[in-house]
C-alpha positions in Angstrom: -25.0 124.8 -64.4 -21.8 123.9 -65.4 -18.9 125.9 -65.1 -16.1 126.9 -67.5 -13.3 125.1 -66.0 -15.8 121.9 -65.8 -16.0 122.1 -69.5 -12.7 122.7 -70.3 -11.5 119.4 -67.9 -14.1 117.5 -69.3 -12.3 118.0 -72.4 -9.1 117.6 -71.8 -9.7 114.1 -70.1 -9.4 112.6 -73.4 -7.9 115.0 -75.7 -5.4 116.4 -73.7 -3.9 119.0 -75.9 -6.9 120.7 -76.4 -7.1 124.4 -77.1 -8.6 125.9 -74.0 -8.4 129.2 -75.4 -10.7 128.3 -77.8 -13.8 126.6 -75.0 -12.8 129.7 -72.7 -13.9 132.5 -75.6 -16.8 130.3 -76.3 -18.2 129.9 -73.2 -17.7 134.0 -72.4 -19.0 135.2 -75.5 -21.9 132.7 -75.6 -22.7 133.6 -72.4 -23.0 136.9 -72.5 -25.0 137.1 -75.8 -27.6 134.5 -74.2 -27.9 137.1 -70.9 -31.2 136.8 -69.2 -32.9 134.8 -71.7 -35.1 131.8 -69.9 -36.2 128.5 -71.0 -39.3 127.2 -70.6 -38.0 125.2 -67.6 -37.0 128.9 -66.2 -33.2 128.2 -65.9 -31.1 130.1 -68.0 -31.2 129.5 -71.8 -27.2 129.5 -71.6 -27.7 126.4 -69.3 -28.9 124.6 -72.9 -25.8 124.8 -74.7 -23.8 123.9 -71.8 -25.8 120.5 -71.5 -25.4 120.0 -75.2 -21.4 120.5 -75.1 -21.3 117.8 -71.8 -23.6 115.5 -74.2 -20.6 115.6 -77.3 -17.7 115.3 -74.5 -19.3 112.0 -73.7 -18.7 111.0 -77.3 -15.1 112.3 -77.6 -15.6 115.0 -80.4 -13.0 117.8 -81.0 -13.1 121.3 -79.4 -14.1 122.7 -82.5 -17.4 121.0 -82.4 -17.5 121.7 -78.7 -17.1 125.4 -79.5 -19.7 125.0 -82.3 -22.3 123.6 -79.3 -21.8 126.2 -76.9 -22.4 128.7 -79.3 -25.2 126.9 -81.7 -28.0 129.1 -81.1 -26.2 132.5 -81.3 -27.7 133.1 -84.8 -30.9 132.0 -84.1 -31.7 133.9 -80.8 -29.9 136.4 -80.4 -28.5 139.7 -82.6 -25.2 137.9 -83.5 -24.3 136.9 -87.2 -22.5 134.9 -88.9 -19.8 137.4 -89.3 -19.5 137.9 -86.1 -18.7 134.0 -85.2 -16.4 134.1 -88.5 -14.6 137.1 -87.3 -14.0 135.6 -83.7 -13.7 132.2 -83.8 -13.1 131.0 -87.8 -14.6 129.8 -90.9 -15.3 126.2 -89.7 -16.7 126.6 -86.3 -19.3 129.5 -88.6 -20.1 126.5 -91.1 -21.1 124.6 -88.2 -23.1 127.1 -86.2 -24.7 128.3 -89.9 -25.4 124.7 -90.8 -27.4 124.9 -87.4 -29.3 127.8 -87.7 -32.9 127.5 -89.1 -34.4 128.9 -91.8 -36.0 132.5 -90.8 -39.1 133.9 -92.5 -39.7 130.9 -94.8 -42.3 132.0 -97.5 -44.0 128.3 -97.1 -47.8 127.5 -96.9 -47.7 125.0 -94.0 -45.6 123.9 -91.2 -44.7 120.8 -92.7 -42.8 122.9 -95.8 -41.3 124.6 -93.3 -40.2 121.4 -91.2 -38.9 120.3 -94.5 -36.8 123.2 -95.6 -34.7 123.2 -92.4 -34.8 120.0 -92.5 -33.1 120.1 -96.1 -30.5 122.9 -94.8 -29.4 120.4 -91.7 -28.9 117.7 -94.1 -27.4 119.7 -96.9 -24.9 121.2 -94.0 -24.3 117.6 -92.6 -23.0 116.4 -96.1 -20.0 118.8 -95.8 -19.4 118.3 -92.2 -20.7 115.6 -90.0 -20.3 117.3 -87.0 -23.3 119.4 -87.2 -25.6 116.2 -87.2 -23.5 115.3 -84.3 -24.3 118.8 -82.6 -28.1 118.6 -83.6 -28.3 115.2 -81.8 -26.9 116.4 -78.7 -29.2 119.7 -79.1 -32.4 117.6 -80.0 -31.2 115.1 -77.0 -31.4 117.9 -74.3 -34.7 118.9 -75.2 -35.7 115.5 -75.7 -34.7 115.1 -71.7 -36.3 118.7 -70.9 -39.6 118.0 -72.7 -42.0 118.0 -69.8 -41.4 121.8 -69.2 -43.0 122.4 -72.9 -46.6 122.6 -73.6 -48.3 119.3 -74.9 -49.0 120.4 -77.8 -46.0 121.4 -78.6 -44.7 118.8 -76.9 -46.3 115.8 -79.3 -45.3 117.7 -82.1 -41.3 117.5 -81.0 -41.5 113.9 -80.0 -43.4 112.8 -83.4 -40.6 114.8 -85.3 -37.8 113.0 -82.7 -39.3 109.6 -83.5 -39.7 110.1 -87.3 -36.5 111.8 -88.3 -33.7 112.6 -85.7 -33.6 109.1 -83.7 -33.2 107.1 -87.0 -30.4 109.8 -88.2 -28.6 108.6 -85.1 -29.4 105.3 -85.6 -28.3 105.4 -89.3 -25.0 107.1 -88.1 -24.3 104.0 -86.0 -25.2 106.0 -82.6 -27.4 103.4 -81.4 -27.4 104.6 -77.5 -28.5 108.2 -78.3 -31.2 106.7 -81.0 -32.5 104.3 -78.0 -32.9 107.5 -75.3 -34.6 109.6 -78.5 -37.0 106.7 -79.3 -38.1 106.2 -75.4 -38.6 109.6 -74.5 -40.5 110.2 -77.6 -42.6 107.0 -77.0 -43.4 108.1 -73.4 -44.8 111.3 -75.2 -47.1 110.2 -77.9 -47.7 106.6 -76.6 -47.9 106.9 -72.4 -50.0 104.1 -72.1 -48.1 101.9 -73.7 -45.0 103.1 -72.5 -46.5 102.3 -68.5 -47.5 98.8 -69.6 -44.0 98.1 -70.9 -42.1 99.1 -68.4 -44.4 97.1 -65.7 -43.9 93.9 -67.4 -40.3 94.7 -68.3 -39.6 95.2 -64.3 -41.4 91.8 -63.6 -39.3 90.0 -66.4 -35.7 91.6 -64.9 -36.9 90.6 -61.4 -37.6 87.0 -62.4 -34.1 86.9 -64.4 -32.2 88.5 -62.0 -30.7 85.0 -60.4 -30.4 83.4 -64.2 -28.6 86.2 -65.9 -25.6 86.1 -63.1 -25.4 82.1 -63.8 -25.5 83.1 -67.3 -22.4 85.4 -67.5 -20.6 83.1 -65.2 -21.0 80.2 -67.3 -19.5 82.2 -70.3 -17.0 84.0 -68.9 -15.7 80.4 -67.9 -16.1 78.6 -70.9 -13.9 81.3 -72.8 -11.6 81.5 -69.9 -11.0 77.7 -70.3 -10.2 78.1 -73.9 -7.7 80.8 -73.5 -9.7 83.9 -74.4 -9.6 86.7 -72.0 -13.7 88.0 -72.9 -15.3 90.6 -71.2 -18.7 90.1 -70.9 -21.9 92.9 -70.7 -25.2 92.2 -69.6 -27.5 94.3 -72.2 -31.6 95.1 -71.8 -33.5 96.2 -74.8 -35.2 99.6 -74.6 -38.9 99.7 -74.5 -39.4 101.2 -77.5 -37.4 98.7 -79.5 -39.6 95.9 -77.8 -42.8 97.4 -78.5 -42.0 98.0 -82.2 -40.9 94.5 -82.5 -44.1 93.1 -80.8 -46.4 95.3 -83.5 -43.5 94.6 -86.5 -43.8 91.0 -85.7 -47.4 90.6 -84.5 -46.0 88.7 -81.1 -46.6 88.8 -77.6 -43.8 90.3 -74.6 -44.0 86.6 -73.6 -42.5 85.3 -77.1 -39.5 88.0 -77.4 -36.2 86.0 -76.6 -34.0 89.0 -76.6 -35.3 91.4 -74.2 -32.1 90.3 -72.5 -28.8 90.0 -74.3 -25.5 89.6 -73.7 -21.9 91.0 -75.2 -18.8 89.2 -75.2 -15.9 91.8 -76.5 -12.4 90.1 -77.4 -9.2 91.3 -78.7 -9.4 90.6 -82.3 -11.4 89.6 -85.2 -10.5 85.7 -85.1 -11.3 85.6 -81.3 -14.6 86.8 -82.3 -15.1 83.6 -84.3 -13.4 81.5 -81.6 -15.5 82.8 -79.1 -18.9 81.9 -81.5 -17.2 78.2 -81.9 -17.2 77.8 -78.4 -20.5 79.2 -77.5 -22.0 76.7 -80.2 -20.0 73.6 -78.7 -21.6 74.5 -75.4 -24.9 75.3 -75.8 -27.4 74.6 -78.7 -27.5 76.9 -81.3 -31.0 78.5 -82.7 -31.1 77.7 -86.4 -32.1 81.1 -88.4 -30.7 83.4 -85.7 -26.9 83.9 -86.6 -26.2 86.7 -88.7 -22.7 87.7 -89.5 -22.3 91.5 -89.1 -18.2 91.5 -89.3 -18.3 90.1 -92.7 -21.4 92.0 -93.9 -21.1 94.8 -91.5 -24.4 97.4 -91.3 -25.0 100.5 -93.4 -23.8 102.2 -90.3 -20.9 100.8 -89.8 -22.0 98.2 -87.4 -20.1 95.1 -87.0 -20.9 91.7 -84.7 -21.5 88.2 -84.6 -25.2 87.8 -83.4 -26.4 84.3 -82.1 -28.9 82.8 -80.1 -28.5 79.8 -78.0 -30.3 77.6 -75.3 -28.4 78.1 -72.4 -28.7 77.1 -68.5 -32.3 75.9 -67.6 -33.3 75.9 -71.7 -33.3 79.8 -71.8 -32.9 81.3 -74.8 -29.9 83.9 -75.0 -28.8 86.2 -77.6 -25.2 87.2 -77.7 -23.4 89.7 -79.4 -19.7 89.1 -80.0 -17.2 92.0 -81.3 -14.2 93.5 -80.6 -13.3 96.4 -78.2 -13.2 98.6 -81.2 -16.4 97.7 -82.6 -17.8 97.9 -79.7 -16.8 101.7 -80.2 -18.2 102.3 -82.8 -21.4 100.0 -81.7 -21.7 102.8 -79.0 -20.5 106.1 -80.5 -21.1 105.5 -84.4 -19.7 107.8 -86.5 -18.3 110.0 -83.5 -16.0 107.1 -82.7 -14.8 106.5 -86.3 -10.7 106.2 -86.4 -10.6 108.9 -89.1 -12.6 111.3 -87.3 -10.6 111.0 -83.8 -7.5 111.6 -85.6 -8.8 115.6 -85.9 -10.1 117.9 -88.7 -10.7 115.4 -91.3 -12.4 116.9 -94.8 -16.1 115.0 -95.2 -14.8 113.5 -98.5 -11.7 111.5 -96.5 -14.7 110.6 -93.8 -16.6 109.4 -96.3 -14.1 107.5 -98.2 -13.6 105.5 -94.5 -17.0 105.5 -93.2 -19.7 103.6 -94.7 -22.1 105.2 -92.8 -20.8 108.9 -94.0 -20.7 107.9 -97.4 -24.2 106.5 -97.1 -25.8 109.6 -95.6 -24.0 112.0 -98.0 -25.5 109.8 -101.4 -28.8 109.9 -99.7 -28.9 113.4 -99.0 -27.5 114.3 -102.4 -30.6 112.1 -104.0 -32.8 113.5 -101.4 -32.0 117.3 -102.5 -32.5 116.8 -106.4 -35.6 119.3 -106.8 -38.5 117.7 -105.1 -41.1 120.4 -103.2 -40.6 120.2 -99.7 -43.4 117.8 -98.7 -42.2 115.4 -101.0 -38.6 115.4 -99.8 -39.8 115.3 -95.9 -41.8 111.8 -97.0 -38.6 110.5 -98.9 -36.1 111.3 -95.9 -38.3 109.9 -93.6 -39.0 106.5 -95.9 -34.8 106.1 -96.3 -33.9 106.6 -92.6 -36.9 105.3 -90.9 -36.6 101.5 -91.9 -35.0 98.1 -90.7 -32.4 96.7 -93.5 -32.3 93.1 -96.1 -29.1 92.8 -97.5 -29.3 91.9 -101.4 -26.7 91.2 -104.2 -26.1 91.7 -107.8 -25.4 88.9 -110.1 -21.7 90.3 -109.6 -21.7 90.1 -105.6 -22.3 93.9 -105.2 -24.3 94.1 -101.8 -27.2 96.6 -101.9 -28.8 97.3 -98.5 -32.2 98.2 -98.6 -35.1 98.7 -96.2 -37.2 95.9 -94.9 -40.2 95.5 -97.1 -38.4 96.9 -100.9 -38.7 94.9 -103.9 -37.0 94.4 -107.3 -38.7 97.8 -108.4 -36.5 99.6 -104.9 -33.4 96.9 -106.0 -33.0 98.4 -109.3 -33.0 101.9 -108.6 -30.8 101.6 -105.5 -28.1 99.7 -108.3 -28.9 102.9 -110.6 -31.7 105.3 -111.3 -31.8 104.2 -115.1 -31.9 100.6 -114.2 -34.9 101.4 -112.5 -36.6 103.3 -115.2 -35.9 100.8 -117.7 -36.9 97.6 -116.0 -39.0 94.9 -117.1 -38.6 92.0 -115.0 -36.2 90.5 -112.6 -35.3 87.1 -111.5 -34.6 86.6 -108.3 -31.9 83.6 -107.0 -32.0 82.8 -110.7 -35.6 82.6 -111.1 -38.2 84.5 -112.9 -40.2 86.7 -110.5 -42.3 89.8 -110.4 -40.9 92.9 -110.0 -42.9 93.9 -107.1 -41.6 90.5 -105.0 -40.6 91.6 -101.7 -36.8 90.7 -101.2 -35.2 88.5 -98.1 -31.9 89.2 -96.8 -29.5 87.4 -99.1 -31.6 87.6 -102.0 -29.4 87.5 -105.7 -31.4 89.8 -107.5 -31.1 90.4 -111.6 -33.2 93.1 -113.1 -34.1 92.8 -116.9 -34.3 95.9 -118.8 -35.4 97.3 -121.9 -34.3 100.9 -123.3 -37.2 103.5 -123.6 -39.5 102.5 -121.0 -41.1 105.2 -118.7 -41.7 103.3 -115.2 -45.4 103.1 -114.5 -46.8 106.2 -112.2 -48.6 103.2 -110.3 -44.6 102.1 -109.4 -44.7 104.8 -107.1 -47.5 103.5 -104.5 -45.6 100.2 -104.6 -41.9 100.6 -103.6 -40.1 101.3 -100.3 -37.0 103.6 -100.4 -37.4 107.1 -100.9 -34.6 107.2 -104.1 -37.3 105.1 -105.9 -39.9 106.9 -104.8 -38.2 110.3 -106.4 -37.2 108.8 -109.4 -40.5 107.3 -110.3 -42.2 110.8 -109.8 -39.2 112.6 -111.7 -40.0 110.2 -114.6 -43.1 110.1 -114.9 -43.4 114.0 -115.1 -40.7 114.1 -117.7 -42.6 111.6 -119.8 -46.0 114.0 -119.3 -43.6 116.9 -119.7 -42.6 115.8 -123.2 -45.7 114.4 -124.3 -47.3 118.1 -123.6 -44.3 119.3 -125.4 -44.7 117.1 -128.5 -48.6 118.4 -128.4 -47.7 122.2 -128.0 -45.4 121.8 -131.3 -48.0 120.5 -133.1 -50.3 123.3 -132.0 -48.1 126.0 -132.7 -46.7 124.3 -136.4 -50.6 124.1 -137.2 -51.2 127.8 -135.6 -48.5 129.1 -138.2 -49.8 127.4 -141.3 -53.0 128.7 -140.6 -51.5 132.5 -140.2 -49.4 131.8 -143.1 -46.2 131.5 -141.8 -43.3 129.7 -141.4 -42.4 128.0 -138.6 -39.2 128.4 -136.8 -38.0 127.5 -133.6 -35.4 130.0 -133.7 -37.6 133.1 -133.9 -39.7 131.5 -131.2 -36.5 131.2 -128.9 -36.0 135.0 -130.0 -39.5 135.6 -128.3 -39.0 134.1 -125.5 -38.2 137.2 -123.3 -42.0 138.2 -124.8 -43.5 134.9 -123.9 -42.1 135.5 -120.0 -40.8 132.0 -120.7 -37.2 130.7 -119.8 -36.9 128.1 -122.9 -38.8 126.8 -125.7 -40.1 123.5 -124.4 -41.5 125.5 -121.6 -43.6 127.7 -124.4 -44.2 124.6 -125.9 -45.3 123.0 -122.6 -47.5 125.7 -121.6 -49.4 125.7 -125.1 -49.9 121.9 -124.7 -51.6 122.1 -121.2 -53.6 124.8 -122.5 -52.2 127.6 -120.1 -50.8 129.8 -123.6 -52.5 130.2 -126.8 -51.0 130.0 -130.0 -52.4 132.9 -131.1 -50.1 134.8 -128.5 -47.0 132.8 -129.5 -47.7 134.3 -133.1 -48.3 137.6 -132.0 -44.8 137.5 -129.8 -42.8 136.0 -133.0 -44.7 138.9 -135.4 -45.6 141.7 -133.1 -47.1 143.4 -136.3 -49.1 140.6 -137.4 -52.5 141.3 -137.7 -54.9 138.7 -137.1 -58.4 138.1 -139.1 -61.3 137.9 -136.7 -64.2 135.9 -138.0 -67.7 135.6 -136.6 -68.0 132.4 -134.4 -69.9 129.2 -135.7 -71.6 126.5 -133.6 -69.3 123.5 -133.5 -69.8 121.2 -136.3 -72.0 123.5 -138.5 -69.3 123.8 -141.4 -69.5 127.5 -141.2 -65.8 128.0 -141.7 -63.9 129.5 -138.9 -63.7 130.3 -135.2 -62.8 133.4 -133.4 -60.6 133.0 -130.0 -61.5 134.5 -127.2 -59.5 137.5 -125.8 -58.4 141.1 -127.6 -56.5 139.3 -130.5 -58.3 136.5 -132.8 -57.0 133.8 -134.3 -58.6 131.9 -136.9 -59.6 128.1 -136.8 -61.3 126.0 -139.1 -63.9 123.9 -137.6 -63.2 120.5 -136.8 -63.0 118.0 -139.6 -63.6 120.8 -142.6 -59.6 121.1 -142.5 -57.1 118.9 -144.5 -55.4 116.3 -143.0 -52.2 118.4 -143.5 -53.4 120.7 -141.0 -54.5 118.6 -138.3 -52.9 116.8 -135.2 -52.3 113.0 -135.8 -53.6 110.8 -133.2 -53.0 106.9 -132.9 -54.0 105.8 -129.6 -53.4 105.9 -125.9 -49.8 104.9 -125.9 -48.9 107.7 -128.7 -46.2 110.6 -127.7 -49.0 113.0 -127.0 -51.5 113.6 -123.6 -54.3 111.7 -125.3 -57.6 109.8 -123.8 -60.9 109.3 -125.5 -64.4 110.4 -124.6 -65.6 108.7 -121.2 -68.7 108.1 -122.4 -68.4 105.5 -125.8 -64.5 106.3 -126.8 -63.8 106.8 -130.6 -62.5 104.3 -133.3 -60.7 105.1 -136.7 -63.0 105.7 -139.4 -64.7 108.2 -137.0 -64.8 111.7 -138.0 -63.3 113.1 -134.6 -62.6 116.4 -132.8 -59.8 117.0 -130.1 -60.8 119.4 -127.1 -58.1 120.6 -125.2 -58.4 120.7 -121.3 -55.8 122.8 -119.5 -53.1 120.9 -117.3 -54.7 117.5 -119.0 -53.9 117.0 -122.9 -56.5 116.4 -125.6 -59.9 114.3 -125.0 -60.8 112.8 -128.5 -64.4 112.7 -129.0 -66.6 111.8 -132.2 -68.0 114.8 -133.8 -71.5 113.4 -133.3 -70.9 113.4 -129.6 -74.1 115.1 -127.7 -71.3 115.9 -125.1 -69.5 118.8 -127.4 -72.5 120.7 -127.2 -70.7 122.1 -123.6 -68.0 123.6 -125.5 -69.9 125.5 -127.8 -68.4 128.6 -125.9 -65.2 127.6 -126.0 -63.6 127.6 -129.4 -60.4 128.0 -128.2 -60.0 124.7 -127.1 -61.1 123.1 -130.2 -58.4 121.1 -132.1 -58.7 119.5 -135.5 -56.8 116.2 -135.2 -57.4 112.8 -137.6 -56.5 109.4 -137.3 -52.5 108.1 -138.0 -53.0 104.4 -137.6 -49.9 102.8 -138.3 -50.5 99.4 -140.6 -47.2 97.9 -139.4 -48.4 98.5 -135.8 -52.4 97.5 -135.6 -54.1 98.1 -132.2 -57.5 98.3 -131.2 -59.8 101.0 -129.7 -62.3 100.8 -127.4 -66.0 101.3 -127.8 -69.1 100.5 -125.8 -72.6 98.7 -127.1 -75.9 98.5 -125.5 -77.5 95.1 -126.8 -81.0 94.4 -125.3 -81.5 90.5 -125.2 -84.1 88.1 -124.5 -83.9 86.8 -120.7 -83.2 83.4 -121.2 -80.4 80.6 -121.0 -77.9 81.4 -123.5 -77.9 84.4 -124.5 -74.6 85.5 -123.1 -72.9 82.9 -124.3 -74.6 83.8 -128.1 -73.3 87.6 -127.5 -69.9 86.5 -126.4 -69.8 83.8 -129.1 -70.5 86.4 -132.1 -67.8 89.3 -130.2 -65.2 86.0 -130.3 -66.0 85.0 -134.3 -65.9 88.7 -135.4 -62.0 89.3 -134.1 -63.4 91.9 -131.1 -62.2 91.6 -127.5 -64.5 91.8 -124.1 -63.1 94.4 -121.9 -65.9 94.7 -119.8 -69.7 93.3 -119.3 -72.5 95.1 -117.2 -76.0 93.3 -116.9 -78.7 95.5 -115.8 -82.8 94.3 -116.0 -84.6 96.3 -118.4 -88.2 94.4 -117.9 -89.3 90.5 -117.0 -88.6 89.4 -120.5 -85.7 91.2 -121.1 -81.7 92.1 -120.2 -79.9 94.9 -121.2 -76.1 94.5 -121.6 -73.5 97.3 -121.6 -70.2 95.9 -123.3 -67.1 97.6 -123.7 -65.2 96.0 -126.8 -62.1 96.4 -128.4 -62.3 96.9 -131.9 -59.5 97.6 -135.0 -62.0 100.6 -136.5 -65.0 101.7 -137.7 -65.7 99.0 -140.1 -65.0 96.2 -137.7 -67.3 97.8 -135.0 -70.6 98.4 -137.4 -69.7 94.3 -138.5 -69.7 93.2 -135.0 -73.5 95.4 -134.6 -74.6 94.1 -137.8 -73.8 90.1 -136.7 -75.1 90.5 -133.5 -78.9 92.1 -134.9 -78.9 88.6 -136.9 -79.4 86.5 -133.8 -82.7 85.4 -132.9 -81.7 86.3 -128.8 -81.0 90.0 -129.8 -84.2 92.5 -129.6 -81.6 95.8 -130.3 -77.8 96.7 -130.6 -77.0 100.4 -130.4 -73.3 102.1 -130.0 -72.8 104.4 -126.9 -71.2 108.0 -128.0 -70.8 110.0 -125.1 
């Protein structure tokens, strides 16, 4: 276990003016608080926070971060409180430690939900101070290094969480070495056979390429030196999990990989980076499609470098990364190496203003935290983090970074949520294209929009980014809620009319406490969803109102009134018997109400109709003669009086179903189809089934304007010699 003076010495090597007293006090306080606690390995528990602090000294972080690392498990695993830490070490360190503390006694239904809430808490703390993430990643790295002491079932869960969340987080803030180690340990735990196989193949390749690597390094150094560039050459070997992931993603074999061994060329200035690139391309042949300029277009995690692949000595493919020393430091340590951070205690806003990686992280956290349930939050976080990237441009040249596999819908939401919600089409590189088109590096994307659109819920399964998925879910929920609010308002208005009262939103708002709802829309939504009866709303507004209770009659009998189940009754007229002024107008499936038509044959304008309210789903419209209505005889509160409200200026077709018996001979189907076409109807679906050897039965789903149009089609079909019988299906 590292001793007190050793920790101080490690910090003072890179931070000569470090606050020794702070480090000493944190060391002693944590050691006493953890006392005789043991880790799964049997080591003193205090050895863990010390190792976390040691990892962070390699990143050259400030002494407050080191102190927070030493104290990071105090609130969670000892009797220490935030107040105790704040009184001894100050507000900054107390906030860091609290941000690293898991939530206790979560009232959640699953471990997944608890994991999500703890992750949400961590990320919100990270948005305020990135040092929380640095300590958390160092904490996770040491836990992964000692994972073999943990029981196997828990070991797999921790490794999966690391691979899905913490390793990508490290990559997103540029800490690539840490990401690689986290991924490799997780890979070994989760896929031991694949890890062993890859290790053996890499060792075999390493032994064969040993001499060649020396030749390439010598040649590179000589060519740069001959042109006056004093470059440092570093060999790099691709990590096992990176190799495995690339093989899986590109469906290629180990032998087809060209970048297992690569070389970093470290030069003094940006100008020398491009000079070195020219020298290398003149000396060795460049492999087309393998050049990337991350200096002019840095990655989202602040990574900057030139990448190229050439055919080097003995026609061996060689990958080269050319960068300055400052770029190399950022590539190795990520945000911990950022100039603004190294200057001392900078604010989160200042760091976000100078670091793309941290600015991206804060924006992502803000989007993820917008009210989704825990499982959705976890899903969206994984979508945002665990992806490689493509870079696309708006028509004005704004760079948009997206995960690989993203489409134009993702692009639209990345630009702005309103653009995504209103998107109706796109142009990619000047050509019209579907919104689901997958994007490639360098694409210029223009999104076409129309005001008032609602994104289809099916988009949720097509997008690749958490932001787009979250926004689509939110827009869909809001659209459904608006529909239920509209339905609830109409139901309540009709209920007030039947009770002889004047509908007033002001009176409804005053009655909200009695209805146990916070807003008027909450009440209307509950009524529209069938979760609250309109009679209860009237009783809340007019407590002294005595409702007339009448004998319930079977639906459709014309008896006049229905009683509503419950202690207090509110009278409803028999559906179809009430005046049009008191009924709810129905236009169609695209109306602003949650309306659907009976599944067994639909309904068309001209039919006498009734609405059945299904809690949580809305209204189902049935023709009054539908036999399915018998099932609702004992639930009169679900019956709604509805009427057609067809807009003459916006005609639309409605679905109906016919069963047509035809003679089994050539041309029968053509004759039926010709009638449908001649009568200005449309066949939506058709099914054939054998009735007898001489007859076939066709089930036709057709779209018609109204009942008169449907009856005309039936009459015309019956005149055809091949038709034996035609019946309309009424479900």
